[in-house]
N, C-alpha and C positions, 0 to 999 in steps of 0.2 A: 504494499500500499504506499503510495507516494505521500511524502509529508507535504502538508499544506503550508505554503510560505506566504506570510503577510508582509506586504511592503509597508515600510514605515520610513518617513523622511528623517534622516539623521544627519544633520550638517556636520562637516568636519570642524568648522569653527562657528561659534556663536558670539554675538555681541550684545551688549546691554540694549534694551529698547531705547535708551537715551541717544544712542548713536543714530538711530533711524529717526528719532525726534528731531535731532539737530539738522538732519537733512531736510525734514519736512519744513521745519520753520524757515530755513534758508530759502527753500523753493518757494515759499509763500511770502518771503520778505518780511517776516514777523520776528521781532526781537524777543529775546527770553523775558524781558521785562513786560512787554505787551502780552505775551503768552500767559505769564503768571497773573497779570491783571484779569485778563479774560477768563481764566480758569478759576479765579477767586482764591488763588493760592499765593504763598509768599515766595519771594525770589529764592530763598534758601531751600524751600521744598522742591522747587523746579530744578534748581541747580543740583541737588542730590539725585534727582531722577536722571538728569542728563549725564551725570558722572557714573551712574550705574550703582550708587550707593543705596538708593531707596527703590523698593519695588513698585511696579505698577499695579495698584490694587484695582478691584472691579469698579469702585466709585471713581477713582482717578481716570481709568480707561473710558468710562461712560462720559466724563466731563471733557476728555480729550476728544472724543467723537463729536461732542456738540460744538467745540471750538475749532477743530481741524477738518471735520468731515471725514475722518478716517475711522472706519468701524472699530468699536471697542474690542470686538473679537480679535482683530488684528494685533492691537496692543497686548492683550492677554496671552495671545499665542507667542509673540516675542518674548514676553516675560517668562512663560512656561519653559520655552526653549533655553533661556538664559539661566534661569535658576533650577530648572527641571530637576 
């Protein structure tokens, strides 16, 4: 009997969600300070996320979706891959 094989994406390298967030902010022309203000967050909190020190929580992912238009599931997936 052949063993069933399930394909699962397992990247060789993973980066903190903050790296992608930096790229998205740059593409949108939005500063970190403006992003923090729109998120209703402090600059320190946003900086911790950008540096990969703080996790992207469910609440944060939903707020990011509202501000950036990028689905919360995308941010949560990045977080899971990074901290997995």
